[in-house]
C-alpha positions in Angstrom: -0.1 0.2 0.0 1.4 3.5 -0.9 2.0 5.8 1.8 0.4 8.5 -0.6 -2.8 6.8 -0.8 -2.9 6.6 3.1 -2.5 10.3 3.1 -5.1 11.2 0.8 -7.4 9.2 2.8 -6.9 10.5 6.2 -6.9 14.0 4.3 -10.3 13.3 2.9 -11.8 12.1 6.4 -10.8 15.3 8.0 -12.1 17.4 5.0 -15.5 15.7 5.1 -15.7 15.9 8.8 -15.2 19.7 8.5 -17.4 20.2 5.9 -20.3 18.3 7.7 -19.7 20.7 10.5 -20.0 23.6 8.7 -23.2 22.1 6.6 -24.7 20.7 9.8 -24.4 24.1 11.7 -25.8 26.1 8.8 -28.8 24.5 8.3 -29.7 24.0 11.8 -31.3 26.5 14.0 -29.1 28.7 16.3 -28.5 26.8 19.6 -30.3 23.8 18.6 -33.3 25.7 19.8 -36.9 25.7 18.4 -37.7 27.9 15.7 -39.2 30.9 17.2 -42.5 33.0 15.9 -41.9 36.3 14.3 -41.9 39.3 16.7 -45.5 40.6 17.1 -47.2 37.0 16.2 -50.0 35.9 18.7 -49.3 32.4 19.7 -52.1 30.3 19.0 -51.4 27.9 21.8 -51.5 28.9 25.2 -49.6 27.1 28.0 -50.8 24.3 29.8 -49.8 25.9 33.2 -51.9 29.3 32.3 -54.7 30.5 34.2 -56.1 32.4 31.1 -56.4 29.2 28.6 -60.1 29.8 29.2 -60.5 26.1 29.7 -62.4 24.9 32.4 -60.5 22.9 35.7 -61.5 19.6 36.5 -63.7 19.2 39.2 -61.8 18.8 42.8 -58.7 20.8 41.2 -56.8 23.3 43.1 -57.4 27.2 42.1 -54.3 28.2 39.9 -53.1 31.5 41.1 -49.7 32.7 39.2 -46.8 32.7 41.1 -48.0 30.2 43.8 -46.3 26.8 44.1 -48.4 24.1 45.2 -46.6 20.8 46.2 -47.3 17.4 44.6 -48.7 14.7 46.9 -46.8 11.7 47.5 -46.9 9.3 44.8 -48.5 6.1 45.6 -45.8 3.3 46.5 -44.7 1.7 43.4 -46.1 4.3 41.1 -43.7 6.0 38.6 -41.0 3.2 38.9 -39.8 4.8 42.4 -38.7 1.9 44.4 -42.0 0.7 47.0 -41.5 0.3 50.8 -41.7 -2.9 52.3 -45.0 -4.1 53.3 -44.2 -4.0 56.8 -42.6 -0.5 56.7 -45.6 0.8 55.1 -47.6 -0.7 58.1 -45.7 1.3 60.5 -42.5 -0.8 61.4 -39.4 0.3 61.1 -36.2 -1.6 59.1 -34.0 0.0 61.4 -31.7 -2.7 63.1 -31.6 -2.2 66.9 -28.2 -3.1 68.3 -27.2 -6.6 67.9 -24.8 -6.0 70.9 -25.0 -7.5 74.1 -25.5 -5.9 77.4 -22.5 -5.4 79.8 -21.9 -8.5 82.0 -22.6 -6.0 85.1 -26.1 -5.1 83.6 -29.4 -6.4 85.8 -31.5 -6.1 82.6 -33.7 -9.1 82.1 -31.5 -11.1 78.9 -33.5 -12.4 76.1 -32.4 -16.1 76.8 -34.1 -15.8 80.2 -37.4 -14.8 78.6 -37.3 -16.8 75.5 -36.5 -20.0 74.5 -33.6 -21.2 72.2 -31.7 -18.4 72.3 -28.3 -18.8 70.4 -26.8 -15.8 68.5 -28.7 -12.9 70.3 -27.6 -14.1 73.6 -27.1 -11.0 76.0 -29.4 -8.5 74.4 -32.1 -6.8 76.7 -35.3 -9.5 76.3 -37.3 -6.2 75.4 -35.1 -5.3 72.1 -35.4 -9.1 70.9 -39.0 -8.3 69.3 -37.8 -4.8 67.8 -34.8 -6.9 66.1 -37.6 -9.2 64.8 -39.9 -6.8 63.4 -36.7 -5.2 61.7 -36.0 -8.2 60.2 -39.8 -8.6 59.1 -39.7 -5.2 57.6 -36.3 -5.8 56.0 -37.4 -8.5 54.1 -41.0 -8.1 53.6 -42.0 -11.2 54.9 -44.0 -12.5 57.9 -42.7 -14.4 61.1 -43.5 -17.7 59.7 -41.0 -17.2 57.0 -38.5 -18.1 59.5 -40.7 -19.3 62.6 -43.5 -21.9 62.9 -46.3 -20.5 64.0 -46.8 -20.7 68.1 -43.5 -22.4 68.1 -41.0 -19.7 68.0 -38.2 -22.0 69.6 -38.3 -24.6 66.8 -35.3 -24.9 64.3 -37.4 -26.8 61.8 -37.1 -24.0 59.1 -33.9 -23.6 56.9 -34.5 -20.0 56.9 -34.1 -19.7 60.8 -30.3 -21.2 59.9 -30.2 -18.8 57.4 -31.2 -15.6 59.6 -28.5 -16.7 62.2 -25.9 -16.7 59.3 -27.0 -13.3 58.3 -26.7 -12.1 61.9 -23.5 -13.0 62.2 -22.4 -11.4 58.8 -24.3 -8.1 60.1 -22.1 -8.2 63.1 -18.9 -9.1 61.5 -19.3 -6.3 58.8 -20.0 -3.5 61.3 -17.2 -4.7 63.5 -14.4 -4.5 60.5 -16.5 -1.1 59.3 -16.0 0.3 62.9 -17.6 3.6 63.8 -17.4 4.9 60.2 -21.0 3.2 59.0 -23.5 0.8 59.8 -25.2 -1.7 57.9 -28.5 -3.5 58.2 -30.7 -6.2 57.1 -32.1 -3.6 55.0 -28.9 -2.4 53.2 -29.2 -5.4 51.0 -32.5 -6.8 50.9 -34.6 -3.8 50.6 -37.8 -5.2 51.3 -37.3 -8.4 49.7 -36.6 -12.1 50.7 -33.6 -12.1 48.1 -31.1 -8.9 47.5 -31.1 -7.6 44.1 -28.1 -8.6 42.2 
């Protein structure tokens, strides 16, 4: 292949780009804006936000005053592609995970293992905190208590989900220990109201 042909090819490409740029800018409206009406000409289409458009407002619509901003009501959960809150969180339960740390050995407060049966990983926490932790699990995964537990027999280990929950508790503890005081992870950090975290 001749070097002369390569040179002509490169010059041709550059010249084509420059010429295309000039022609494109010459034929397009300035600044890429839509064509504007001639000065003094009346616009036939009124703004949808204009109060003097002559159109009646639908029933129940708030009055429109120029210059006044009316905030929109919150979207219903799941509307417009917005992530919906977990069912339990919508019912008023919190996805905020209370501390999983045990009480100090000198504390006289009743511990979870003193009040409830078969407490393994959450030994040493205050007994009143256990229910809050369980509701945080429920809200974070968007499940009911019977997802991990047998109804009215919470101490039984018959469901594999309960073993998985114990592994997840340990994972949260280990992760928070590694992060230190910088930040804190919870079940909701990954699950976002779903049984299986989105990958």
